[in-house]
N, C-alpha and C positions, 0 to 999 in steps of 0.2 A: 548763273542762277540767282545770285543775290540781287541783280538788277531787275529781274522779273518779279521777285518778292516785293521789292521796294515799289515797283510800278503797281502791283496789286494792292498794296497798302494805300498808296496815293489815290487809286481809283475808288477804293472803299470809302476813304475820307470825303472825296468829292461827291460820291453818291449819297452819303449821309448828310452832307451839307445841303443838298438839294431837297431833302425831305422836309415837309412842314413840321414845325415844332409845336407841341401842344402848349396852350396857354397855362398860366399859373393856376387859374380856376380849374381847368381840366386836370392838372397834376394834383391839386389838393383834394378835389371832390370826385374825381373820376370822369366827369363830363360837365359841360355847362348846364345841361338840363337837370342833372342831379343836384347841382348847387341851387338852382332856382327852386326845385321841389323841396330840398332839405333845409334851406336857409331863408329864402325870400317868401315863399308862400306861407309858411307858418308865421312869419313876422307880419305879413299883411292880415292874416286871419285873426291874430291876437291884438291887432291895432298898433303895434309898435312901429310899423312901417306904413307910410302913406301909399295907397294903391296907385293913385295917379302919378306920383313921383317915381315910384319903383318901376312902372311900365316904361317910362322914359329912360331910366337908368339901365334897366335890363336890356332894352333895345340898343342903347349906345354901347354897352359892354359886349353884346353879341356881335355887333358890326365891327367893333375893335378887335374882338377875338378872331373873327374870320379874316380880317384884313391884315392885321399886324403879324399874326403867327402863321398865316397860310403861305408865306414866302419861304 
């Protein structure tokens, strides 16, 4: 019976390893979109962040989030 339990635990670890891991932005803010709406858009509106630069930065981070953490 102990062998079956060990196999079940190993299978659970393998299944968890195959699941996509959320990015740090998603962990800190709940989602990537929440971060953009809560941090980036207000910064663009008050002029502390440049609109043209932040579009590029957000696009790069979004592609990184989808690629690096989707594995």
